[in-house]
C-alpha positions in Angstrom: 11.2 -2.3 37.8 13.3 0.4 36.2 13.6 1.0 32.5 15.7 -1.3 30.4 15.6 -5.0 30.5 14.2 -6.8 33.6 16.8 -9.5 33.6 15.2 -11.8 36.1 11.6 -12.8 35.4 12.1 -16.2 37.1 9.1 -16.7 39.5 7.8 -13.2 39.0 4.0 -13.1 39.3 2.6 -11.4 36.2 -1.1 -11.0 35.3 -1.9 -10.6 31.6 -5.1 -8.8 31.1 -7.0 -9.9 28.0 -6.4 -12.8 25.6 -6.7 -11.4 22.0 -4.0 -10.4 19.6 -1.5 -9.0 22.1 -2.4 -11.0 25.2 -1.6 -14.5 24.0 2.0 -13.6 22.7 2.6 -11.6 25.9 1.6 -14.6 28.1 3.8 -17.0 26.0 6.8 -14.7 26.1 6.6 -14.1 29.8 6.1 -17.8 30.5 9.1 -18.5 28.4 11.1 -16.1 30.5 10.2 -18.0 33.7 7.4 -15.8 35.0 4.4 -17.3 36.8 1.7 -16.1 34.4 -2.1 -15.7 35.1 -4.3 -14.5 32.3 -7.6 -12.8 33.1 -10.2 -12.3 30.4 -13.7 -10.7 30.4 -15.1 -13.1 27.8 -15.8 -16.8 28.1 -16.7 -17.7 24.5 -15.5 -20.5 22.2 -12.6 -18.5 20.9 -11.4 -17.6 24.4 -11.7 -21.2 25.6 -9.6 -22.3 22.6 -6.9 -19.7 23.4 -7.1 -20.6 27.1 -6.6 -24.3 26.4 -3.5 -23.5 24.3 -1.9 -21.5 27.1 -2.9 -23.9 29.9 -1.1 -26.7 28.0 2.1 -24.6 28.5 1.4 -24.2 32.2 -0.2 -20.7 32.2 -3.2 -20.1 34.5 -6.2 -18.7 32.7 -9.3 -17.2 34.4 -12.2 -16.6 31.9 -15.2 -14.4 32.6 -13.4 -12.5 35.4 -11.4 -9.6 34.1 -12.0 -7.3 37.0 -10.4 -9.1 40.0 -6.7 -8.7 40.7 -5.1 -12.1 41.3 -3.3 -12.6 44.6 0.4 -11.9 44.6 0.4 -10.0 41.3 3.6 -8.0 40.9 2.9 -6.6 37.4 0.0 -6.4 35.0 0.5 -6.5 31.2 -2.7 -5.3 29.6 -4.2 -5.6 26.1 -4.3 -2.1 24.7 -8.1 -2.0 24.3 -8.8 -2.4 28.1 -10.1 1.0 29.4 -8.1 2.7 32.1 -11.2 2.9 34.3 -11.6 -0.9 34.7 -11.8 -2.1 38.3 -8.8 -4.3 37.7 -6.6 -1.2 37.3 -8.1 0.6 40.3 -7.2 -2.5 42.3 -3.7 -2.5 40.9 -3.2 1.2 41.7 -4.4 0.6 45.3 -1.9 -2.3 45.6 1.0 -0.4 44.0 1.1 -2.8 41.1 2.5 -1.3 37.8 0.5 -1.7 34.6 2.3 -2.0 31.3 0.9 -2.5 27.8 2.4 -4.9 25.2 4.4 -2.0 23.7 6.0 -1.2 27.1 6.7 -4.9 27.6 8.4 -5.1 24.2 10.4 -1.9 24.9 11.7 -3.4 28.2 12.5 -6.8 26.7 14.8 -5.3 24.0 18.2 -6.9 23.8 21.4 -4.8 24.3 22.2 -2.9 21.1 18.7 -3.5 19.8 17.2 -1.6 16.8 16.1 2.0 17.1 12.4 2.7 16.9 10.9 5.3 14.5 7.4 5.7 15.8 4.2 7.0 14.2 0.8 7.8 15.7 -2.2 10.0 14.6 -5.9 9.6 14.2 -5.6 8.7 10.6 -2.9 7.5 8.2 -0.7 5.6 10.7 -0.6 2.3 8.9 0.1 3.8 5.5 2.8 6.0 6.8 4.6 3.2 8.7 4.4 1.0 5.6 5.9 3.8 3.4 8.6 4.4 6.1 9.5 0.7 6.1 9.6 0.7 2.3 12.0 3.7 2.3 14.2 2.2 5.0 14.4 -1.1 2.9 15.3 1.0 -0.2 18.2 2.3 1.9 19.5 -1.2 2.5 18.5 -1.3 6.1 17.1 -4.4 7.9 13.6 -3.3 9.0 10.0 -4.2 9.5 6.6 -2.5 9.9 5.6 -3.5 13.4 3.2 -2.5 16.2 -0.5 -2.3 15.3 0.4 -3.9 12.0 2.6 -6.5 10.4 5.1 -8.3 12.8 4.1 -8.2 16.5 6.4 -6.0 18.5 7.2 -8.8 20.9 8.2 -11.1 18.1 10.4 -8.3 16.6 12.3 -7.8 19.9 12.5 -11.4 21.1 12.9 -13.2 17.7 16.1 -14.3 16.0 15.8 -11.8 13.2 18.1 -8.9 13.6 16.9 -5.4 12.6 18.8 -2.1 12.2 15.7 0.0 12.8 11.9 -0.6 13.3 9.0 1.3 11.8 6.5 1.2 14.6 2.8 2.1 14.5 1.4 3.0 17.9 -2.3 3.7 18.8 -3.3 6.1 21.6 -4.3 3.0 23.6 -0.8 1.5 23.3 0.9 4.8 24.2 -1.3 5.2 27.3 0.3 2.1 28.7 3.9 2.7 27.5 5.4 5.1 30.1 9.1 4.4 29.4 9.1 4.2 25.6 11.8 6.5 24.1 11.9 6.5 20.3 14.8 7.7 18.1 12.3 10.0 16.3 8.5 10.1 16.2 5.6 11.6 14.3 2.0 12.6 15.2 0.3 12.9 11.8 -2.9 14.6 13.0 -5.4 14.8 15.9 -9.1 14.6 15.6 -11.8 13.4 18.0 -11.7 9.5 18.1 -11.9 6.9 20.8 -13.2 9.5 23.3 -15.3 6.8 24.9 -12.0 5.1 25.9 -9.9 8.2 26.9 -12.7 10.1 28.5 -11.9 13.5 26.9 -10.1 15.1 23.9 -7.4 16.4 26.3 -6.7 12.9 27.6 -6.6 11.5 24.0 -4.1 14.2 22.9 -2.0 13.7 26.0 -1.7 9.9 25.2 -0.8 10.7 21.6 1.8 13.2 22.8 3.6 10.5 24.8 5.2 9.3 21.6 7.5 12.4 21.6 8.8 11.8 25.2 12.6 11.4 25.2 13.0 11.6 21.4 16.6 11.9 20.5 16.7 13.3 16.9 13.4 14.6 15.6 9.8 15.2 16.6 7.8 15.3 13.4 4.6 17.4 13.3 1.9 18.5 10.9 2.0 22.2 10.2 -1.7 22.1 9.1 -2.7 20.7 12.5 -1.6 23.0 15.3 -2.4 20.4 18.0 0.5 18.2 16.8 2.9 21.2 17.1 1.6 21.9 20.6 2.4 18.3 21.6 6.0 18.8 20.4 6.3 22.0 22.5 5.0 20.2 25.6 7.3 17.1 25.2 10.4 16.5 27.3 13.0 15.5 24.7 16.7 14.9 24.7 18.9 17.9 24.2 19.5 18.6 20.5 16.2 16.9 19.3 14.6 19.0 16.6 11.0 19.9 15.7 10.5 19.0 12.1 7.3 20.1 10.3 5.7 18.7 7.2 3.4 20.7 4.9 1.6 20.4 1.6 2.8 23.9 0.8 6.3 25.4 0.3 8.4 24.3 3.3 10.3 26.8 5.5 13.6 25.9 7.2 13.3 22.7 9.3 10.4 21.5 7.2 9.5 19.1 4.4 7.0 20.2 1.8 5.9 20.4 -1.8 7.3 22.7 -4.5 6.1 22.5 -8.1 5.2 18.8 -8.0 8.3 17.7 -6.0 8.6 16.6 -2.4 11.5 18.6 -0.9 13.5 18.6 2.3 14.6 21.8 4.0 15.3 20.1 7.4 18.1 17.6 6.9 20.3 19.6 4.5 23.4 21.8 4.9 22.4 25.5 5.3 18.6 24.9 5.5 18.0 28.7 5.4 18.9 28.7 1.7 19.0 25.1 0.5 16.5 22.4 -0.3 16.9 18.8 -1.3 14.6 17.2 -3.9 13.4 13.8 -2.5 10.7 12.5 -5.0 8.0 13.6 -7.3 4.4 13.9 -6.0 3.6 11.4 -8.8 5.8 8.8 -6.9 3.2 8.7 -4.2 0.4 6.2 -4.8 -2.4 7.4 -4.6 -1.3 11.1 -4.8 -4.4 12.3 -2.8 -3.4 15.3 -0.6 -3.6 13.4 2.7 -1.5 10.6 1.3 1.2 13.0 0.1 1.2 14.3 3.7 1.7 10.7 4.9 4.6 10.4 2.5 6.2 13.6 3.8 5.9 12.4 7.4 7.5 9.0 6.4 10.3 10.8 4.5 10.9 13.1 7.5 11.4 10.1 9.9 13.7 8.3 7.3 15.8 11.5 6.8 16.0 11.9 10.6 17.6 8.4 10.6 20.1 9.5 7.9 18.5 7.9 4.9 19.7 9.4 1.5 17.3 11.2 -0.8 17.3 8.6 -3.5 16.0 5.9 -1.0 13.0 8.1 -0.2 12.1 8.2 -3.9 12.7 4.5 -4.5 10.9 3.5 -1.3 7.8 5.6 -2.3 7.9 4.1 -5.8 8.1 0.6 -4.5 5.2 1.1 -2.0 1.8 -0.5 -2.7 -1.0 0.7 -0.4 -3.2 -1.8 1.4 -6.6 -2.6 0.1 -9.6 -0.4 1.1 -7.5 2.7 1.4 -8.7 5.1 -1.3 -8.4 2.2 -3.8 -9.6 2.7 -7.4 -11.9 -0.3 -8.1 -13.1 0.4 -11.7 -14.5 2.9 -14.1 -18.0 2.2 -15.3 -19.7 4.5 -17.9 -17.2 7.3 -17.2 -17.7 7.1 -13.4 -14.8 6.1 -11.1 -15.6 3.8 -8.2 -13.3 4.2 -5.2 -13.1 2.0 -2.1 -12.1 3.9 1.1 -13.8 1.5 3.5 -10.9 2.2 5.9 -12.3 5.7 6.4 -14.1 4.7 9.6 -14.3 8.2 11.2 -15.1 11.7 10.1 -11.5 12.9 9.9 -10.5 10.1 7.5 -13.6 10.7 5.4 -13.0 14.4 5.3 -9.5 13.7 3.7 -11.1 11.2 1.3 -13.8 13.5 0.1 -11.3 16.3 -0.4 -9.4 14.2 -3.0 -12.3 14.4 -5.5 -14.3 17.3 -7.1 -17.7 15.7 -7.7 -18.7 12.8 -5.5 -21.6 10.4 -5.0 -20.9 9.5 -1.4 -21.8 6.1 0.2 -21.7 6.5 4.0 -23.0 5.2 7.3 -22.6 2.4 9.8 -21.7 2.7 13.5 -21.0 6.3 14.4 -19.1 5.6 17.7 -20.4 8.8 19.2 -19.3 11.0 16.2 -21.2 14.0 14.8 -21.3 14.8 11.1 -22.1 18.5 10.8 -18.6 19.8 10.2 -17.8 17.0 7.8 -20.9 17.6 5.7 -20.6 21.4 5.8 -17.0 21.2 4.5 -17.8 18.7 1.7 -21.2 20.1 0.6 -19.9 21.7 -2.6 -18.4 18.4 -3.8 -21.4 16.2 -3.3 -23.5 15.1 -6.3 -25.5 12.8 -4.1 -25.4 10.5 -1.1 -26.4 6.9 -0.4 -26.7 6.1 3.3 -26.5 2.7 4.8 -26.1 1.2 8.3 -27.5 1.7 11.8 -26.6 5.3 12.5 -27.3 6.7 8.9 -30.0 9.1 10.3 -27.2 11.2 11.9 -25.6 11.7 8.5 -29.0 12.3 6.8 -29.8 15.0 9.4 -26.5 16.7 8.8 -27.0 16.6 5.1 -30.5 18.2 5.5 -28.9 21.0 7.6 -25.8 21.7 5.5 -26.5 20.4 2.0 -30.3 20.4 1.6 -30.0 20.4 -2.2 -28.0 17.2 -2.4 -30.2 14.2 -3.3 -30.1 11.5 -0.6 -31.0 7.8 -0.8 -31.6 6.2 2.6 -31.4 2.4 2.6 -33.1 0.8 5.5 -32.0 -2.8 4.8 -28.9 -4.1 6.6 -28.5 -7.5 5.0 -25.5 -8.3 2.9 -27.3 -7.4 -0.3 -27.6 -3.8 0.9 -24.2 -2.9 -0.6 -25.2 -4.0 -4.1 -28.3 -1.8 -3.9 -26.2 1.1 -2.5 -23.9 0.9 -5.5 -26.8 0.7 -7.9 -28.4 3.8 -6.4 -25.1 5.6 -6.5 -24.8 4.7 -10.2 -28.2 6.3 -10.8 -27.1 9.5 -9.2 -23.7 9.7 -10.8 -22.7 11.5 -14.1 -19.7 10.9 -16.3 -16.6 12.5 -14.5 -18.0 11.8 -11.0 -16.5 9.5 -8.4 -18.7 7.1 -6.4 -16.8 7.0 -3.1 -17.3 4.5 -0.3 -16.0 6.5 2.6 -18.4 5.6 5.4 -17.2 7.8 8.3 -18.4 5.0 10.5 -17.4 1.6 11.8 -18.6 -1.4 9.9 -19.7 -3.9 12.6 -23.4 -3.3 12.3 -23.4 -4.9 8.9 -20.0 -6.5 8.2 -17.4 -8.3 10.2 -14.9 -5.5 9.5 -14.0 -2.7 7.1 -12.2 -5.2 4.8 -15.4 -7.2 4.3 -17.4 -3.9 3.7 -14.8 -2.9 1.1 -14.9 -6.3 -0.5 -18.7 -6.1 -0.8 -18.4 -2.7 -2.5 -15.8 -4.0 -5.0 -17.9 -7.0 -5.8 -21.0 -4.8 -6.3 -19.0 -2.6 -8.7 -17.8 -5.6 -10.7 -21.4 -6.7 -11.1 -22.3 -3.3 -12.5 -19.6 -3.6 -15.1 -20.3 -7.2 -16.0 
């Protein structure tokens, strides 16, 4: 199956690995194209049975509780992005010479002739915000677009649906990129690289390599972060089309072929005439909401991709002004007694939390949850001078407590053992006790939430509710 559209799916035996968010649409799409579809799934719970019944009603075969056996006569596997590469199913596929695609690869191959270009974004943190900013800028330029991929509209719906797009803003995870060998974006950005999902990829090198796939075959621009050399290294290693340019973004003064910040302005020295001497003002830093340093970096990356696509400067400004960030991303909840309370529940790893802590001068930090194999020494050592106090919650809080003892021994720490839903109210009350007027109480847990909450949204909601109870 070469790149481009596989025109004849009729009777082709395709195995979809995993139900879930991507598996069900993939199975429906392939069945609709005439393929003989079998879905295999590890789990056999009530939700899986409900999804299976829906697919079986269409004529799709579903095998629950058996995700490791390769069905007979399989010609292609389409996998959910979360399935690890070392699963026995993929070893069996490799031995049988059966290709494995992810949902992104499937969407890429199913594009119609003359389909929309893809502007793609990956990185350990900031992907969703950057893609949403990019979509807002493209819309401000009058282009038909959508934020797709890991967020918003499903990629399969975007390429198979009736809606016609000029260009798509595509968020891609390292998992999705691993299973997308033929993806070739118009332009792409890697925002940053920090250890994450190493249990899935096996090593930092493998994780970086999968992120770097986003640059393969880029036509116009490979956008990288000048503050993160690993992203520039990935550009150097990428095999791109002739004429494709490396474009850096920086929070400092930009050099030629870079976007950056000068005296409170976002400026472009990449997509201008005579970039050795000229710069184009794009927007004010104040147009970025919130204007925390890492979020300004996200805005510069979005602007670089939009400019690579030919968007005028005023659309960058208008798009950033029109953009409203999602909940639980460095969201100001309230001020109580001169103390700001900020919800960054989305900071589920140390890299995101480092950026969050750097946005404030004096912080009472609420942290903890599931560490996912992370260590906290570097994070705590870097933030020690900003910490007024810390309140620790969740299963792996001892790891953070030990890092605080090593690198910030003078910072007062409250360690909450309880893990019931009322724990967040107590955490906020303890944080209030530690805070002084002018401080920020910051929920930036550096950990996943599933030990105490269904997801980071629910954790953020619990924090906001607790803050409201303080001010009541």
